[in-house]
C-alpha positions in Angstrom: -0.1 0.1 0.0 1.2 3.4 -0.8 0.3 6.8 0.8 -2.1 7.7 -1.9 -5.6 6.6 -0.7 -7.2 7.4 -4.2 -4.7 5.5 -6.1 -5.0 2.4 -3.8 -8.8 2.5 -4.0 -9.0 2.8 -7.8 -6.3 0.0 -8.2 -8.5 -2.3 -5.9 -11.5 -1.4 -7.9 -9.7 -2.1 -11.1 -8.4 -5.4 -9.9 -11.7 -6.7 -8.6 -13.2 -5.8 -12.0 -10.6 -7.7 -13.9 -10.9 -10.7 -11.3 -14.7 -10.8 -12.1 -15.8 -9.6 -8.6 -18.9 -7.4 -8.3 -18.1 -5.9 -5.0 -14.8 -4.8 -3.3 -13.9 -3.5 0.3 -11.9 -0.5 0.6 -10.1 -0.2 4.0 -9.2 3.4 3.7 -11.4 6.4 3.5 -10.8 10.1 2.4 -13.2 12.9 1.5 -11.8 13.1 -1.9 -12.4 9.4 -2.4 -16.1 9.7 -1.3 -16.3 12.6 -3.9 -14.9 10.4 -6.5 -17.3 7.6 -5.8 -20.2 10.1 -6.1 -19.3 11.1 -9.3 -18.6 7.5 -10.7 -22.0 6.6 -9.3 -23.7 9.4 -11.3 -22.0 7.9 -14.5 -23.0 4.3 -13.5 -19.3 3.1 -13.2 -20.2 2.2 -9.6 -23.6 1.0 -8.7 -23.6 1.9 -5.0 -21.2 2.3 -2.2 -21.7 1.9 1.7 -19.5 3.8 4.1 -18.9 1.8 7.3 -17.7 4.5 9.9 -17.0 2.0 12.6 -14.5 -0.2 10.5 -13.5 3.1 8.5 -14.2 1.1 5.2 -16.2 1.5 2.0 -17.9 -1.2 0.2 -18.3 -0.7 -3.4 -20.4 -2.4 -6.0 -18.9 -2.2 -9.4 -21.1 -1.1 -12.2 -20.4 -0.4 -15.9 -16.8 0.1 -15.7 -14.0 -0.9 -18.1 -10.9 0.9 -16.4 -10.1 3.6 -13.8 -7.0 4.9 -12.3 -5.4 7.8 -10.5 -3.4 10.3 -12.5 0.1 10.7 -11.1 1.8 13.1 -11.0 -1.1 15.3 -10.3 -0.7 17.8 -13.2 -1.9 21.2 -12.7 -3.7 22.3 -15.9 -5.6 25.2 -17.2 -8.7 25.0 -19.4 -6.9 24.9 -22.7 -4.8 21.8 -21.5 -7.6 19.6 -20.6 -8.2 18.4 -23.9 -4.5 17.2 -24.3 -4.8 15.1 -21.0 -8.3 13.9 -22.0 -6.6 12.5 -25.2 -3.9 10.9 -23.2 -6.0 9.1 -20.5 -9.3 8.2 -22.3 -9.6 5.6 -25.1 -11.7 7.7 -27.5 -13.8 10.9 -27.9 -17.0 10.9 -26.0 -15.9 7.9 -23.9 -14.9 8.4 -20.0 -14.4 11.0 -17.6 -11.1 12.8 -16.4 -11.6 14.3 -12.8 -10.3 17.6 -12.1 -9.9 19.3 -8.5 -10.8 22.9 -8.8 -11.2 25.6 -6.4 -15.0 25.1 -6.8 -14.8 21.4 -5.9 -14.2 17.9 -7.7 -15.5 18.4 -11.4 -15.6 16.3 -14.4 -13.4 17.6 -17.4 -16.6 18.5 -19.2 -17.8 20.6 -16.3 -14.4 22.2 -15.6 -14.3 23.2 -19.6 -17.9 24.4 -19.2 -17.2 26.6 -16.2 -13.7 27.5 -17.6 -11.8 26.4 -14.6 -8.5 24.5 -14.4 -6.9 22.6 -11.4 -5.3 19.4 -10.6 -5.9 16.2 -12.6 -6.9 13.5 -10.1 -8.2 10.4 -11.8 -10.2 9.0 -14.8 -12.5 6.2 -15.5 -14.5 4.7 -18.5 
């Protein structure tokens, strides 16, 4: 395990998906990870997630997900650079989401471009 909670969680989700499992238990929680899971649920990459505050874990039910991962190093980008990184991490146009941490919170690349906000690239999924 590394020090990056988001990277560890997304790797565990990806490995569970490749192993054919429908659920995975994540043993570490962060506010950023919960926000990422909210967006993944909105795009049906995750069917549901349940936070267990006693055990400090999250149980995730995987949905329509092909691949996911953290972006390291966390590149700081402005609006004009988002398209470049979108091409780097996503398989094709119109497929997938890149998550950008802005001063207005965690946004998808589409929302960030619409609101003309840059920030740090956090993760991707499709």
